[in-house]
C-alpha positions in Angstrom: 18.2 199.5 99.3 20.2 200.0 96.5 18.7 199.5 93.5 20.7 195.9 91.5 22.1 197.3 88.8 20.6 195.4 85.3 23.1 193.0 83.5 25.0 194.5 80.3 23.8 193.4 77.5 25.8 190.9 75.9 28.3 191.6 73.2 26.9 191.1 69.5 29.9 189.4 67.4 29.7 187.3 63.8 32.1 184.6 63.5 34.2 184.2 60.6 35.4 180.3 60.6 35.4 177.4 58.3 33.4 174.2 58.6 34.9 171.2 60.7 35.7 170.2 64.1 38.0 173.8 64.8 35.2 176.3 64.1 32.4 174.0 65.8 34.4 174.4 69.4 34.7 177.9 68.7 31.2 178.5 68.3 30.2 175.7 71.1 32.5 178.2 73.6 30.6 181.5 72.0 27.2 180.4 72.4 27.8 179.1 75.6 28.9 182.4 77.3 26.0 184.7 78.9 28.0 188.1 78.0 28.0 186.8 74.2 25.4 186.5 71.3 26.6 185.8 68.2 24.6 187.1 65.6 25.7 185.5 62.4 28.1 182.9 61.2 30.4 183.3 58.0 31.7 179.9 56.4 34.5 179.9 54.1 34.0 177.7 51.4 37.5 179.0 50.1 40.0 176.6 48.4 43.5 178.5 48.1 41.7 181.5 45.6 38.1 182.8 45.5 38.4 182.1 42.0 38.8 178.7 42.3 35.4 176.0 42.8 35.9 173.1 44.9 37.3 170.8 42.4 39.8 173.2 41.2 41.0 174.1 44.4 41.6 171.4 46.0 43.8 170.0 42.9 45.7 173.3 43.2 46.2 172.2 46.8 47.2 168.9 46.5 49.7 170.4 43.5 51.1 172.8 46.5 51.1 170.8 49.1 50.9 167.0 48.4 48.0 164.9 48.6 48.6 163.7 52.7 48.3 167.4 53.7 45.3 168.0 51.5 43.9 165.0 52.9 44.5 166.1 56.4 42.6 169.6 55.4 39.9 167.3 54.3 39.8 165.6 57.7 40.1 168.6 60.2 36.9 170.5 57.5 34.5 168.3 55.7 35.2 165.0 57.4 34.7 166.1 60.7 32.3 168.2 60.1 30.0 165.2 58.9 31.1 163.5 61.5 30.0 166.3 64.2 26.8 165.9 62.5 26.4 162.5 63.9 26.9 163.2 67.3 25.6 165.2 70.5 28.4 167.7 69.7 27.2 168.8 66.5 28.9 171.0 63.5 28.8 174.7 63.0 25.9 174.4 61.0 23.9 172.3 63.4 24.7 174.0 66.5 23.8 177.6 64.4 20.6 176.3 63.7 19.7 175.2 67.0 20.5 178.6 68.3 18.9 180.5 65.4 21.9 182.0 64.2 22.1 182.7 60.4 24.7 181.6 58.0 26.7 183.0 55.2 28.8 180.6 53.3 30.8 182.6 51.1 34.4 182.1 48.8 35.0 185.7 49.2 33.5 187.9 52.5 34.8 191.3 51.2 32.4 191.2 48.0 29.3 192.8 48.9 27.0 190.0 49.8 29.6 189.5 52.5 29.6 192.8 53.7 25.6 193.3 53.7 25.4 190.0 55.6 28.0 191.5 58.2 25.8 195.1 58.1 22.3 193.1 58.3 23.6 191.2 61.8 24.8 194.7 63.5 27.8 193.2 65.0 30.0 195.1 67.4 32.9 192.9 66.6 33.9 190.5 63.7 35.6 187.2 65.3 38.0 185.6 63.7 38.9 181.8 64.0 40.5 179.2 61.3 39.2 181.6 58.8 41.5 181.1 55.5 40.3 184.7 54.2 42.1 187.8 54.6 39.1 190.3 56.1 39.6 193.8 54.1 39.7 196.9 56.6 36.2 198.2 54.5 34.8 194.8 55.8 35.6 194.8 59.4 35.1 198.6 59.5 31.5 197.5 59.3 31.9 196.5 63.2 32.1 199.8 65.1 34.9 197.9 66.9 36.2 196.1 63.8 37.7 192.6 64.2 39.9 190.3 66.7 41.1 187.0 65.1 42.4 183.9 67.4 45.7 183.0 65.9 47.3 179.4 66.9 50.8 180.9 68.0 52.9 183.2 70.1 52.9 185.9 67.5 55.0 187.5 66.0 56.3 184.1 65.7 54.5 181.7 62.9 52.3 184.4 61.5 50.5 183.0 58.3 49.3 179.4 57.3 49.0 176.2 59.8 51.2 177.6 62.6 51.2 174.4 64.9 52.8 172.5 61.4 55.5 175.1 61.4 55.9 175.0 65.0 56.5 171.0 64.9 59.0 170.9 61.9 61.3 173.6 63.1 61.0 171.7 66.3 60.2 175.2 68.3 60.0 174.5 72.0 57.0 177.1 72.8 53.5 176.6 71.5 50.5 178.7 72.1 47.6 181.4 71.2 47.3 185.0 70.3 44.1 187.0 70.2 44.7 190.1 68.3 43.5 192.9 66.5 42.7 192.2 62.7 44.4 195.4 60.6 45.5 195.7 56.8 48.1 193.2 56.6 48.5 189.4 57.8 48.7 188.6 61.5 50.3 192.1 62.2 47.6 193.8 64.6 47.9 194.7 68.1 47.9 191.5 70.9 45.4 191.6 73.3 46.2 188.3 75.0 48.2 185.2 74.6 48.7 182.0 76.5 51.4 179.2 76.4 50.3 175.6 75.9 52.6 172.3 75.9 51.1 169.4 74.0 51.7 165.9 74.4 54.7 164.3 72.7 52.4 162.3 70.9 49.8 165.1 69.9 48.7 165.5 66.4 49.2 168.5 64.3 45.2 168.9 64.3 44.8 168.0 68.2 47.3 170.8 69.1 45.6 173.3 66.8 42.3 172.3 68.4 43.1 172.5 71.8 44.8 176.1 71.1 41.2 177.2 69.3 39.6 176.3 72.5 42.0 178.2 74.5 41.9 181.3 72.3 38.1 181.1 72.6 38.4 180.8 76.3 40.3 183.8 76.0 37.9 185.5 74.3 35.1 184.5 76.0 36.6 185.8 79.4 38.0 188.9 78.4 36.1 190.2 75.4 34.7 193.2 77.2 37.8 194.2 78.2 39.6 193.8 74.5 37.2 195.8 73.1 37.7 198.4 75.9 41.5 198.6 75.3 42.6 201.6 73.5 45.8 199.8 72.6 47.3 196.4 72.6 50.8 195.5 72.7 52.5 196.0 69.4 54.5 193.5 67.6 57.7 195.2 67.5 59.3 192.1 66.1 59.3 191.5 62.5 58.5 188.2 63.4 57.8 185.2 60.7 55.5 184.3 58.2 54.5 180.9 56.5 53.0 180.2 53.6 51.4 176.5 52.7 53.7 173.9 53.3 55.4 171.5 50.5 54.9 167.7 49.8 58.4 167.6 51.2 57.5 169.7 54.5 55.3 167.0 55.0 57.4 164.7 54.4 60.1 165.9 56.9 57.3 166.6 59.8 56.9 162.7 59.7 60.4 161.8 59.3 60.9 163.7 63.1 58.0 161.6 64.3 55.3 164.4 63.9 51.7 163.3 63.1 49.1 165.5 60.9 45.9 163.6 62.3 45.2 160.8 64.0 41.6 158.8 64.5 41.2 160.0 68.3 41.3 163.6 66.9 38.1 163.0 64.8 36.3 161.0 66.9 36.4 164.1 69.3 34.0 165.7 66.5 31.4 163.4 68.2 31.8 164.1 72.0 32.8 167.6 71.4 36.0 167.3 74.1 36.4 170.6 75.2 40.0 170.7 75.4 42.0 172.5 78.5 42.6 176.0 78.2 46.2 176.8 78.5 47.5 178.8 81.0 48.9 182.7 80.6 
């Protein structure tokens, strides 16, 4: 009789994310996987720059992108976090508390307290999802397997800030999500997996972004061991495109073409924890 091989030890992961509906959805996916052990969560409290507090950062965001876009970001983060605490789906902090996962909230992950937190949690890999800070090489090198990121576009197209917004604005037909290695530049690391996604014609930017992150977290939970075993991913040969924060004029143009940043139904998903549909591909 052949002995039964023991189940593999779960992969130790530190998640870097932001409070709100998207971060909570990714964390729920990770903690539900028997192959992953989330040993820590790093929440970004940054608004535009690590040198800004919340008030100054919010004011600078309004100056950069206009009031409508600043309110959209608040809906995706702070407001949906508050709503999530009121329902069974939970928020990032309540999910982490239920699982006894330590949390660090920081404006600058690359400062010494952030690096000390990562080292203490001893992850095999850092996972970044909806995280608005660039992770320095010295920081992701703390994990033996470095870092991987979930990015809501089909890289190398639409690197940078809010890919779904710009995909809608530019009228590009192809939406999708990429899981890629983190390197020294922004969204340029080797691609480990991609999935296409077809949003509904009336889906808001937030709804589509949420669905793409759910799809990306599904790829991670299903294939993380394979990602870590892979010596190389697919290099981003094309120079692609990079976009920074949209302007108020960009936001107005999106609305003029029938686009929408957020709908009330999207925020109600914070209460129910609607899982979304994993993209195929």
